[in-house]
N, C-alpha and C positions, 0 to 999 in steps of 0.2 A: 433268646427271647428276653432273658433277665437283663442282658446288657442293653437291649433296646428300651426296656422299661426304665432303667437307670438314666439313660440319655434323655428320655421323655421327661422324667422328673426334674433333671437339671435344666431343661429348657423351660418347663412350666414355672419353676420358681422365679426366675427373673421376670416372667410375664406378670406374675402377681405383684412383684415389687415395682414394676414400671408405672404404677398408678401415681407414684410420687414424683413424676417427671417435673422438670424445671418450669418455671414461669417465664412469660414473655416480657420483653422490655415494655415500659409504660410510655415510651416516646411515641408521639402521634404527629403525623404531618398531613397537610391537605394540599391538593393541587388545584390550581386555578384553571377552569375550563374556559377556552378562548375560541373565537371564531375569526380571528385575524391571522394573517400569515407571519411566520417567524423564519427569518433567514438564518440558516445554520452556518455562521461565519466565525464563531468564537467571540463575537462582540455582543454583549448583553445590553443593547441600546434600544430595543423595542419597548414601547410603553407598558406592555403586559408584564415585563419583568419587574417593573416598579410596583405593580399591584399584587404580585404573588407573595405569599408568606415566606419569610426568610427562616432558614434552618442553620444555626451556627454553633450550637452547644455540643461540640465534639469532645471526646475523651480519648486519651492515649491508650492503645493496647500495649505498645512498647515504645520507649524503654521504661517509662515510669507509668505503670498501669493505673488508670483512673485519673491521672493528673491532667490539667488542661494542656492542650497542644502548645508547642513553641511557636506555631504559626496559626493564623486564623483562617477559617474556611466558612464561606456563606453559600448556601445552596437554595435555589428556588425551582419549583416544579410547575410546569404548564402541561395541558393536554387538550386535544380536540378529538374528533371522531376518527382520526387517522393515526395519530402518534402521541407518545408521551415524550415531553421535551424537558430536559434537566439542564440547568445552568449552574456552573461552579464559579465562584470568585475566590481565587486562592492567593491570599496575601503572603508575601515573602520579603523579609528585610534585605535579602541578598539576591535580587533577580538575576544577576549575572552568573550565579552558581546553580541555577535550575538545570537539572540533568534532563536532556532531551536528545537521545541518541537512537532510540528504537523506532524503526518505521515498518518493520515486518509485521504482517497480520498474525495475530495469536502468539506473538512473543510475550514473555512475562514482563509486563509493564511495571511491576513493582520494583524493577531495577532502574527505572527512571522516576522522576517526579511525576506522579500520576494520581488520577481520581477514579473512583469506581462506584457503580450503582448495583445493588442487589435487589431483585424483584421476586418475591414469593407470590406469584400470581394466583395460586390456588389457596393461599392463606392456610397451608397445611402444616407450617412450621417444620418442614422436613426437606423441602427442595426449593430451588430458586434458579433464576437466570442471573448471570453477572455480566456486566459490560464495563470496560475500563478504557481510558484514553490518556494521552500525554500531551505535551506542548506541540508535538508534531501532528496531532490528530490521529495517531495510530490506533488500531482497534484490537482489543483483546476481549474475547467473550467466551462463554461456555455455560455449563450447568453444574450445580451443586446438588447432591442428593444425600439421603440418609443422614440428614442433619449435620453435614460437613464431613461425613466419612469418605465420600467420593467426590473428587473435583475433576470435571471433564471439560476439555477445551475444544472438543470436536464440533459442538453446536455453533453454527454461524448464524447470527441474527441478521435482520434487515434493518440497518440503522446508519445514520450519518453522524459524523463527529468533526469538530473543528476547535481550534484553540488559538489564543493570541497572548503574546507577552505584553505586560503593562508596566507602568512605572512602579506599581506597588506589588507586582508578582505576575500572575497569569490568570486567564479566564478560559473556560471550556464549555462547549455546548454538545449535548448528545440528544439526537432525535431518533426515537425508537419506534419503528413501525409496529402498530398493534397487530397487524396481520401476521407477523412473525412470532407472536407469543400465543401460548395456550392459556385461556382463562374463561371463566363463566361470565357471559354478558349479563347486564342488568343495572338497575339503579342503586346508588348508595353502596357500591361494592367496596370491600376493604382488602388490600393487599399487604403482605409483609414487606418491609422496606429496610434496607441497609445502605449506608453511604460511607465512603472511605476516602482517605487521602494518605498518600505515601510520600515520605521525604527521606530517600535512601541515604543522603549524605550524612544525616544524623541518626540513621537506623530507626526513624520514627514512623509509626503508623497510627492513625487515629480514626475513630468511628463515631458517627452521629448517634447510633443506637445506644451508646453509653458504654459502660464497662463490660467487656465481653471476655469470655474464656478462650475463644478462638475466632478469628476473622470470618470463619465459615459456619459458625454455629447459627443456623437458621432460626432455631427456637428462641434466640435472644434478639431477633430483629425487632424494630419498632413497627409501626403500621402507617400505611398511606390510606386515608379514609375518604369517603364521600365521592368515589368515582362513579360516574354515570357512563356505562360502557355499552356500545352496540357491537353486534357481530362484525368483525373486521376482516375475516379471512376471505379471500377469493376462493370459490369452491373448487376450481380446477386450474391447475398449472401444468403445462406441457413444455418440456425442454428437449427438442430433438437436436441431435448433433451428427456431424459428418467428419470422419477422420481419413485423411489421405496419408499414405505411407510410401516412402521411397527408400530402398536399401542400397547399400554400397555396391552390391553385385548387379545393380540395374533392375532389380525386381521392384514392381510398383503395385499398389492396390489401394482400395478404398472400402470403407465399411461405414454403416450408419447405426445409430442407436437412439434410444428414447428413454427419457425419465419423465414420469408423470406423478403429480401429487394431487390428491383429492381430499378436501376438508369435509368430512362428514358433519362436523360441527366445529365450534371454536376450540373444543378440547380434544377432538379425535381426528386424526388424519391418517391417510394411507399413502404409500409410495410404491410405484412399479418401475422397474428398470428392465430394458431389453438391450442386450449387447452393450453393457456399460464400458466406459473408457478406463481401463486399468493400465494402458500402455505408457502413459506419460507420468505415472506416479513416481515420486522421487525414490531412488534406491535406498535400501537399508544400509546404515553405516556399519562397516566392519568393526568388530569388537574383539578384545582379548578375553578369552574364557579360560580361567584357571581351574574350573571345576570339571567334573565328569558328567555333568548334567546339561541338557539342551537349554538354549537361551530362548526366552520369550521375546518375540519381536513386536514392535508397535504396529497397529493397523494404520494404514495411510489411504485406503481406498474410500472415497466419499460415501458410497452406498452403505458400507458397513460402519462408517464413522458416526453419522448422525444418530443420536439416541443410544449409542453404545454404552453409556454409563449405567443404564438399567441392568445390563448383563454382567457387570463386574462383581466378582465374588472372591473371597480368599481362596477357597477351593474352586479353581476356575473350570466350571462345568461347560462353558462355551468359549471358544477361542476362534475368532473369525479367520485367523490366518490358516486354519485347517482347510478353508475353502479357497480353491484356486480360481482360475478364470471361469466366468459363468456365462451361460447363454442369457440368463435373466433371473430376476428375483422380485419378491414383493415383501413389504413389511407394513405393519400397522402400529401406531402408538397413540395412547391417549390416557386421560385421567378423568374419571367421572365419579362424583361422590368421593369416597375414600379409597377407591380402587384405581391403581395405576396398572396398565397392561401394555404389552408389546409382543408382537409375533413377527417372525422372519422366516422366509423360505427361499432357497436358491438352488438352481440346477447347474452343476459344473460341466465344463467341457472335458472331453478326454485329454489326458496329458501324455503325449508320445514320449517325452523324455523319461518319465517315471513309470510309464505303463499303466497309470491309473485310468479306470473307466469312468464314464459319466456317473455322477452320484447326486442325490438330493439331500440337502441339509435343511432341517427345520428346527426352530427353537421357539419356545413359548415362555413368557415371563409374566408373572402376576405379583403385585405388591399391594398390600392393604394397610391402611393406617390403623394403628391401635393406640389407645390412650391419647396422651397429649401430643407427643412428637416422636413416636416409635413406629416400627413397621414390621410386618411379617411378609415373607415372600415365598414363591414357588418358581422353580425353573426346570423345564424339561427340554432336552436337546437330543436329536436323533440324526443319524446318517443312514441312508438306504442306498445300497449298491448291489447289483446282481442278485436281488432277492434276499440279501442279508442286511440285518439291522444291528446297529451298535449305538450306545448312547448312555444317557443318565437322566435321573429325575431327583430333585432334592428340594428341601425347604431351608429357609434361613430367617434369622431374626436380627434386627438392629434396635436395641432397647435402651432408652435414656432414662436412668433413674433420677438423676439430678443434672445440674449444669456441668458437673465434672466427672460423674460416674456413669459409664456406659458398659453395656454387655452386647457382644455379637456372638452369634453361633450359627452353625450350618450342619445339615445332615443330608447325605445323598446315597443313592443306590445306583450301581452301574449294571449294564447288561450288554451282551454281544457274543462274540465267538468264544470267549473264555467260558469254561464249563461252569464256573461259579459266578453268581451275582454277588459283588462285593459291596460293602458299605464303607462310608467315610463320614467323619464328623469332626467338628472342632468347637471348643468353648473358650471364650476370651473376654474376661472382665478387664476394664481399662479405667484408669484415672488420668484425666487430662486437665491441666490448668494452663494459664498463659505462659508459665515457665517450667512446667513439670509434666512428665509422662511416665506412667508405669503400667505394665500389663503382664498378665500371666496367661499362657495359652496351652491347652492340651488338644492334640490332634491325633486322630486315628485314621489311617489309610489302609484299607484291606490289601491282602497280599497280591491280588490280581486286579485291584481297582483301576489302576492306570491303563491296563491293557485294553479295556473297553472305552473308558472315558476319553482317551487320547484320539479316538476317531473324531470327536467333536470338541473336546476341551483341551486343557493343558495341565498335566500333573507331571512334574519333573521326576518324581520318584514315589513309589508306593511301598507297601510292606513295612509300615513304620507306626510306632506309637511314640509320639513326640511331645516333649515338654519344653516350653520356651518362655523366657521372661526378659523384659527389657526395662531400663530406667534411663531417662534423659532429664537433664536439669540445666537451665540457663541461669547464670549469675550476671546481673548487670552491675558493672564496677563503676564506670564513668568517672574514674579518678586517675590522675597521672597519665600514663601512656595507654591504659587499657579502656576499651569500651565494654566488652563482655567476655565471659568465659562459658563455654558449653561443654558439658560432660555427657557422654552416652556409653551405655554398656548393654550387651546382649549375651544371654546364656542359653544354649540350646543343646539338647541331648535327645537321641531317639534310639529305640530298639526295634528289631524285627518283631513281627507278630508272634514268632516262636520264642522270643525272649532274648535273643542274642543282641549284644550291644553293637550298633552299627556306626554310631557317630556321636561325638560331643564337640562343641565349639564355644570358645570364649572370645568375645570382641570387646575391646576397650578403646575409647577415643576421647581426645581433648582438642578443643578448638579455641583459638584466641583471636579476637578482633581488636586491632590497635587503632588509636585515633589518627595515625598518619596514613590510614587506608590500607595498611598491610594486614594480612591474616596468616595464621599458622595453624595447621592441623596435624595432629599426631595420632596414629591409629596402630593397634597391634592385635593380631589374631593368633590364637593357638587352637589346633584342630586335630581330632582323631577321626580317621575314616577306615572302614572295613570294606574292601572290595575283594580282589583275589588274595590279598594279604592285608596285614595291618599297616597303615600309613600314619605318620605324624607330620602334619604340615604346620608351618608358621609363617607369618607375614608381618612385616613392619613397614609403615608408610609415613612419609613426611611430605606435607604439601604447603607450599608458599604461594600466597596469592596477593595480588594488588588490586584494590578497588572492586573486590568481588561483590560488594553490596550493590553495585551498579552493573549495567550490561557491559559497558566498555571496560574490560577487565583483562587480566592476565593471570595464569595459574600454571605452576609446574610442580610435579610430584615425583618422588623417588620411592619405590617399593622394592624390598628385597626379602629373601627368605628361602624356604624349602617347600617344594610342591611335588608330592608323589615321587619322592626319592631323587628329585632334581633340584639343585640350587638354581635360583633365578634372580635376575635384576629386571625391573620394569620401570621405565621412565615415561611419563605422560605429561603433555603440556597442552594448553589451549590459549587462544588469543581471540578476543572480540574487540574490534575497533571500527571506527567510522573514518573512512578515508576522506569523505566529503559529507555534506549534510544529508545526501540521499544515497550514498554508497556505503554499505556495511560489509565487513569481512569477518568470517569466522574460520579459524584454522585449528586443527587438532592433530596431535602427534602421539604415537605410542611406539615404544621400542622395547621388545621383550627378548631377553637373552637367557638361555638355559645353559647350565654347566653340569654334566656334559650335554651335548645336543645330538643324540643318536639318530633322531628322525628328521633333522632339518627343520625344527620348529621355531628357530630364532626368527623374529618378525619385525618388520617395519610397517606401520600403518600411518598413512597421511590422509587427512580429509580437509577439504577446502570448500567453503560455501560463501559465495559473494552475491549480494542482492543490490540492485540499483532501482530505486523507485523514482520514476519520472513524475508520477502522481500516485495516489493510493490505488488507482485502478489501471495503471500502466507501468509495468515493471519487467525487469530482466533478472533471471536467476541462473547462477552457475553452481553446479555441484560436481566435485571430482574427488576420487579417492584411489589410494594405492594400498594393496596388501601383498607384501612380498612372499609370504608363506604359501599363498595359493596362486602366485603369479597373476595378480589382478590389477588392472588399470582401467578405470571407467570414468567417463565424463558425461554429464547431462547439462544441456543448456536449454532454458525455457524462457520464452517471451510470451507475456500475457497482456492482453488488452481487454478489460471488462467494461464494455460499453453499456451494459444494463446490469449493474451489480445486484445480486450475486450470480445471475444466471445467463446473461448474454456476454459472450466472449469470443475472441480470436486468440488462438494459442498455437505457437510454433515451438516444436521441441526437437532437439538433436541429441542422439545417444550414441556413445561409442563404448564398447566393452560391455561386460555382463552387469546387469542391474540386480541380479539375484544374490542374496546374502550367502556368503561362504562359497561362491562359485566364481572361479577365475577363468583364465584362458582368453583367446581372441574371439571377439564378436564383431560382426559387420556393422559399419556405420548405418544408422537409421535416422531418417528425417520424417517428422510427423507434422501435419497441419490439421488443426481442429477448429471447427466452427460450431457454435451453439447459440440458441436463441430461445427465450421464454415466451410462450403464448398464454 
C-alpha cells in the first residue's frame, strides 16, 4: 500500500506542474470558401487560387533551425461544403534534381521532395491528421496523437492528390474529403494547422508554423480560422465482399463478408465486420532475433489497423496480434468535448493448428484532455475463453510542461489464472529539442505480471525493476565533407523483484552523413544477462549507406561479436531502387553465421518486394522471402484495381508457401479473387 501511495504521489506531482504547458504558435491562416469546381490536376490555374490568401513565411527545422529556407514555398487554402483543398507552389533553383521516386501508398515521403499538411480538427493541441504528397502524387497519411508522442500511418483518409513539374520547381494539389475527418460542425470554427516542405538532398525540412522543436509537436501548430463547416459524413456505409479460393490440390470454395460503418455524428463513428478478409494480408518479414525474448510483429489487418494509435502504450496492455482469425467484430471511436474514447470487441475462430478454442477479446480506451496540451488515459483489455478471464486495466499520463520538457507514466494491474494480481508501472521524464534528447525511465513489472497480460497484451519479460537512460545529440557541421554527426547512447539495468541482478546493457553509436551522399554508422553494445547462468554478450556493427536521406538508396552492414557463448557474424543489406518511373524494387538480405553452430542456426534470409503502379489505383505487388533456418520459401502476388477508392476494388492474390512468421515447410498454392463495393 505504501508503494502505491508513493507511485500516486509521483504521478500527481507532474499533474500539478503541467499547468505551465507550452504556448501555441501565433501564426494564423484563413481559407477561402468557394462554390466553383476545382480540378485536382496539380495545376493551380483556377481563378479561386488567385483570390486565396498566400502563406509563405516558412522557417527551417533543420539544418539551420529558425533560418529562412533555401527554397521558397507558397501555400493557398480553399474549401467548400465537401472538401478542403490545399495548393502548394514549390520553388526550386534545380528542378532537374527534384527527388520523385516513391509511388507506394503510405511510404515515407520525406525521402522524396514532398509537402505535408497537418490538421488538428479538434483544436485540442494534442492530435491531428497528416497528409503528404510528392511530385508523383503519391499519398502518405496518418494520425499523430499525444502531442507527437505517437505517429501512426494506418489511418487512410479519402483524398485526391496531383502534382506537376514547372520551370521554377513544382506544384501540388491536395483535396481532402471532409467526410473522412472528425470535427465539430458549425460557423467560424478554428482548426490547428501545420504545413511542411521536405528537401532531402539538402537534409532540409521547413514549416509554416514557425520555429518548432519537433515536426509533430501539435501544440506548436498555427491556426486555420473562420471555417464554416456543415456535417459532412454519410451516416451509413456498407462494404460487402466476396472471396473465391482455389487451392493447388483442386479444392475450391467461396465465402462472403461485410464491413459496415455508421456515423453517429461528425465526431463519433462505429464499425462492424463479419467474416473479414485476412487471407490476402502480406506476410510478416522474417527477422534475425539475437535475444531470448519474443518479437513484436506489426499489425497488418485493416479491421485492427484503423484507430489503433489510441491503444499504443509503453507497457503494451493490448496487442491485437493476440487475436487470430475472427468470425466478426465491432468497434467505436470518437471524441466529444475533451474526451476521446474507443472500444473494440472480436470473437475468434477455433484454431486447429494450435488447439485454441473460440475466445472473445474486448478492449476499452478512454483519454481525457487536461490543462493545455496534456492527457490522462485508461485502458482495460480482457480475454474470455471457456469461462476463464485474463487481462489488465491501467491508467497512463502524457504531460507537457513546456515545449521541450515532457513526462509520461503508466500504472496497470493484471488478472487471470496466475494466483497473484500483479502491478506494473513506469515513470519517464524527457527533454526534447530539435537536436537533443534525454530521458530517464524507471519501470516496475511484477513477478507474474506478464503471465496474465500476455493473453491480450505484449510484455517480453516481467519480474524486473528497471532503470534506463538515453542521450541523443545531433551536430550540424555543413563544412568540408561533413553534413552532420549524430551521437546516441543508452544505459539499461534491471533486477528481479527479489533483488538479483538480471541484466545490464550499454549501447553507444555514432553516425556520419557526408556531402557526397555517403553515410557511416558505428554502434557497439556490451551486455550482461542472467538466465540459466551468467552471459556476457557484445556486438559491434558498421553500416555504410548511399543516399539514405532519400528512398532510392543502398545500405550494407557488418556486425560481429559474442552472443550467449557463441561467436557470430551478421551481414545485412538492403537496396531500394526504381527500375522505371512506375516500378519500384526493394531487396533485403541477412546472413547469420554462428561459431560453433551446434543447432544448425546459421541462416540466410532474402526478401524481395516489387510494386508496379499503372495508376495510383491500379497496381501489381510481388512479395517473396526465403529463410533457410526454417526451410521457408514463400511468394505472394497481388493485383489490385480500386475503382471506387478506397472501398470499391477487384483483388487477385496468389500465395505459395507459408505466410506465417517463423513457420516454414511446404504449403499448397492458393489463388484468391476478391470483389468489394461500397454502398
